[in-house]
C-alpha positions in Angstrom: -3.2 17.4 8.1 -5.8 15.1 6.5 -3.1 13.2 4.7 -0.9 12.8 7.8 -3.9 11.9 10.0 -5.2 9.3 7.6 -1.7 7.7 7.2 -1.3 7.6 11.0 -4.8 5.9 11.4 -3.6 3.3 8.8 -0.5 2.8 10.9 -2.5 1.9 13.9 -4.9 -0.3 12.0 -2.0 -2.1 10.2 -0.1 -2.8 13.4 -3.2 -3.9 15.4 -4.4 -6.1 12.5 -1.1 -7.5 11.2 1.4 -7.0 14.0 5.0 -6.3 13.0 4.2 -6.9 9.4 1.9 -3.9 9.5 4.7 -1.6 10.4 6.6 -2.8 7.3 3.6 -2.3 5.1 3.0 1.2 6.5 6.7 2.1 5.8 6.0 1.3 2.2 3.0 3.6 2.3 5.0 6.4 3.9 7.8 6.2 1.4 5.3 6.1 -1.5 3.7 9.3 -0.2 7.1 11.0 0.3 8.2 10.1 -3.2 4.9 11.5 -4.5 5.4 14.8 -2.5 9.0 15.0 -3.9 7.7 14.5 -7.5 5.2 17.3 -6.9 7.9 19.6 -5.7 10.2 18.6 -8.5 7.5 19.4 -11.2 6.6 22.6 -9.4 2.9 21.7 -8.7 1.2 23.5 -5.9 -0.7 21.6 -3.2 -4.4 22.5 -3.7 -7.6 21.0 -2.4 -7.7 18.8 -5.5 -4.2 17.6 -4.9 -5.1 16.7 -1.3 -8.1 14.8 -2.5 -5.8 12.9 -4.9 -3.4 12.1 -2.1 -6.2 10.7 0.0 -7.4 8.6 -3.0 -3.8 7.4 -3.3 -3.8 6.4 0.3 -7.0 4.4 -0.3 -5.3 2.6 -3.2 -2.2 1.9 -1.1 -4.5 0.5 1.7 -6.2 -1.7 -0.9 -2.9 -3.1 -1.9 -1.8 -3.8 1.6 -5.1 -5.2 2.9 -5.3 -7.6 0.0 -1.7 -8.8 0.4 -1.8 -9.0 4.2 -5.2 -10.7 4.4 -4.0 -13.4 2.0 -0.8 -13.7 3.9 -2.8 -14.3 7.2 -5.1 -16.8 5.4 -2.0 -18.8 4.2 -0.6 -18.8 7.8 -3.9 -20.0 9.1 -3.7 -22.9 6.6 -0.5 -24.0 8.3 2.1 -22.7 5.9 5.4 -21.3 7.1 5.6 -17.4 7.1 8.0 -17.6 4.2 5.7 -19.8 2.0 2.7 -17.7 3.1 4.4 -14.5 2.0 5.3 -16.0 -1.4 1.7 -17.2 -2.0 0.2 -13.9 -0.9 2.4 -12.1 -3.3 1.3 -14.2 -6.2 -2.4 -14.2 -5.4 -2.7 -10.5 -4.6 -1.0 -9.4 -7.8 -4.1 -9.5 -9.9 -6.0 -7.2 -7.5 -3.1 -4.7 -7.4 -2.9 -4.5 -11.2 -6.7 -4.3 -11.5 -6.9 -1.3 -9.1 -3.8 0.3 -10.6 -5.0 -0.1 -14.2 -8.5 1.2 -13.5 -7.1 4.1 -11.5 -4.5 5.1 -14.1 -6.9 4.7 -17.0 -9.5 6.8 -15.4 -6.9 9.5 -14.4 -5.4 9.7 -17.9 -8.8 10.1 -19.5 -9.7 12.7 -16.9 -6.6 14.8 -17.6 -8.1 15.5 -21.0 -11.7 15.8 -19.9 -11.6 18.2 -17.0 -11.1 21.9 -16.7 -7.6 23.4 -15.9 -8.8 24.1 -12.3 -9.4 20.5 -11.6 -6.6 19.1 -13.7 -4.2 18.5 -10.8 -6.5 15.9 -9.4 -6.0 13.3 -12.2 -2.3 14.2 -12.4 -2.1 13.5 -8.6 -3.8 10.2 -9.2 -1.4 9.2 -12.0 1.6 10.0 -9.9 0.1 8.4 -6.8 -0.9 5.2 -8.4 2.5 4.8 -10.0 4.2 5.5 -6.7 1.9 3.1 -4.9 2.5 0.4 -7.5 6.2 0.8 -7.5 7.1 1.7 -4.0 4.3 0.5 -1.7 3.9 -2.9 -3.4 7.7 -3.6 -3.7 8.6 -2.3 -0.2 5.8 -4.3 1.4 7.0 -7.5 -0.4 10.6 -6.7 0.6 9.7 -6.1 4.2 7.7 -9.3 4.3 10.5 -11.2 2.7 12.9 -9.8 5.4 10.5 -10.6 8.2 9.7 -14.1 7.1 13.3 -15.1 6.4 14.6 -13.5 9.5 15.4 -15.5 12.7 12.9 -13.2 14.4 10.0 -14.8 12.6 11.3 -18.3 12.7 7.9 -19.9 12.5 6.6 -17.4 15.1 3.2 -16.6 13.7 2.3 -14.5 16.7 4.3 -11.5 15.4 1.8 -11.5 12.5 -1.2 -11.5 14.9 -2.0 -15.1 14.1 -2.5 -17.4 17.1 -1.2 -21.0 16.9 -4.5 -22.4 18.2 -6.2 -20.9 15.1 -3.9 -22.6 12.6 
């Protein structure tokens, strides 16, 4: 329930902070978590307390990716760029942060697999799977949903659907 609850809290925060774009970002998070659960079932791992902690850490990493991207997107909108240009710029400028968090997380998890006892070994394995899923699915789906939103007639220079007021631009 902690994993479901924390992802639902993120949904509310995303939508309140980023509008319709937050829903797209949360969809990437949800698919990332579902793929992670599917991989755990595929490899026959059991869900333990350590795995749940790993999932929660993965949700934090996913949130870090989204907050970085979406805050940079809103900053670009506030500078007066069109939603499409703002999305492209946010994608470029947030990439370094995403790879930093992913690399540090993956490196730490790989080292921890060899350093921890077998009782705790599922935690770093969860982190490895989670960071890879977050990097592949959450990042790519967030960028795709933002591309769709910003190139759609719905967002035709309507910054209000991204929780940006025209008077603040």
